[in-house]
C-alpha positions, 0 to 999 in steps of 0.5 A: 114162306118160312118163319124166322130168319134163315141163319145157318149156324157155325157147324163144328167138324166132327172128327171121324165123319166125312160127308160127300155129295153128288148130283144124280138127277133123281127128280131134276137135273142140276141139284145135289140129291145124293149124300154120303156119310162116311163113319170111322171104324169103331164109331157107335150108331143109333137111330129111331124110325117111322112107325108107319106100317107102310114104312119104306124099303130103305127103312126096313133095310136100315133097321136090319143093317143097324142091328149088326152094329157095323155101320160105316156109311149112310147113303141118302137120296132125295127126290124118291121115297122108294116107299110102297115099292115092294120087293123091287124097291127092296132090291133097288135099295140093296143094289145101291148098298152093294155098289157102295160096299164094292167101291169102299171095300166094306160089307153091304151090311155096313151101308144104311140107305135112306130115301125121301121124296115121292111115294110109290115110285121105284128107286132109280138105283142106277142114277145113284150108283152112277154118281157114287164115285163123285160122292166118294171123291167129294168126301170132306169133314166140312160138307155139312152145309152142302149135305143140308141142302142135298137132303131137302125136298119141299124145304125152302132152306137147310136145317142145321145145329151145332154146339160144343160142351165140356166133359171133364177136361175134354171139349166135345162137339155135336153137329146135325142136319135135318130135313122136312117141311110137310108130312110131319108128325113123326110118331117115331121113332118125309123127315130125316135127321143126322146128328154126329158127335165126337164123344165116346158114348157106350152103345146102350146109353147111345140107344137110350139117348137116341130115343129120349132126344127124339121123343123130346124133339121130333116127337114133339112137332107137327105140321099137318098130322101126317106120319111119313113112310120114311122118317128116320133120325140117326145119331153117330158117336165117333169116340174121337174126343178122348173123353172117358166113355159115357156109360152111366146116364146118371153121371154128371158128364152123361147128363151134361152131354144129354142136355146138349144133345137134346138141345141140338135135336130140339133146334133141328125139330123147331127149324122143321116147323119154322120151315113148314110148307106154307107156314107163316106162324111158329106156335108153341102149345104148352100144356101144364097141370096134367095128371099125367104126361100123356094127358098133356101131350094128348091135349097139346096134339089135339090143339096142334093138329086141329085144322080149324085152329091152324087156319084161324092162326093163319088168318090171325083170328083169335077164335079161342072157341076152337082151342076149347073145343080141341081140349074138350075132345082130347080124351082127358078123363073126367076133365073139370072144365071149370078148372081149365085156364087158357092163355095166348102168350100171357093174355088170359082168355079162358077161366072158370068154364068161360071167357075170362072177364079181363079178356078183350078181342083186341088183346087176342088179335095182338098175340095171334098177329105175331109170327111167333106166339104160344097157346098156354093151357093149365088143366088144373089136375096135377103137376105134369107138363109138356110142349108141342111145336106147330105151325099154321095152315095156309093157302100155300100149303095146299098149293105146294102139296097139290103141285108136289108131283108136277 
């Protein structure tokens, strides 16, 4: 049950990146669950990670290895999160890194591990190691589609986005995949995202763009308000496009590239929401008129997190009192409620501290019955605005998560 069409885009090949996939039988036999990204020498890599205090063992290792800036391989498994597994889990993740390093003749610190799946179960390292030769043999620059499916857990479909952008006389490509359908509230930095470009980007600028793009995309979505132990979002810049190295973020070329990169991130993030566990609605929560950006974000998340609002939206019930309630407890200091306005799409429902005189229940019903709509709020306090993307909360969400380990 996913919102929106299941359309896989054209995925541009990224020079300097090859992807391999294999079936390790980690959760069940007969499905791809081990994915390998091979990255050319000289490429630059940046990433952001979950802020969950119980971050998974592969996340700990990933941060350590990324800091050395010698990344040659990303090794990903689905079906097991290897989180809350302590020293044994750390050793298991390192065992897979060492095995891949031995097969490819690189240093173990050049391998970054990622895991997604059930928390609290030790990673079956040998299952991954046994199929590494298959993953290496399958390495191909055009394996994005297969990789998108391999990293899935409760997802119903793979998520991918890709674009081309002109930087001077060079055409630069950006391609990415993501996974996630539940336990989505990244607070970044069970979502993972991998984006690659053939652009030449300075490391310091790539670090900035990785954080900025994640903040405007994966940090602007929520399905259930839970922050996973394993969230990670990586960006690879191979430098193969031959453009002049992007260094100054204020340069026209860097701004053009950043706009395209953020667009790919946002497409991937929105696809996660559209494929939210049991989701039947895709909802944009747009808050403007804040005295600060943070006020807008706080109000938007209060609305997007509310199980009362989310269940009402599933029932196509325009119970706008729940929206007002969430705005009121979002923590905006000295909020003048008489200055707050609320719309469902373009239908005004609240103004002057109460129900808009022009509003009818039929108007609200027509909006929330749609598969996609917006909740728009004007706080009437300033010039800042922000947007969060979320989904409804259905019976199917409960079923999926009740049966997750069975």
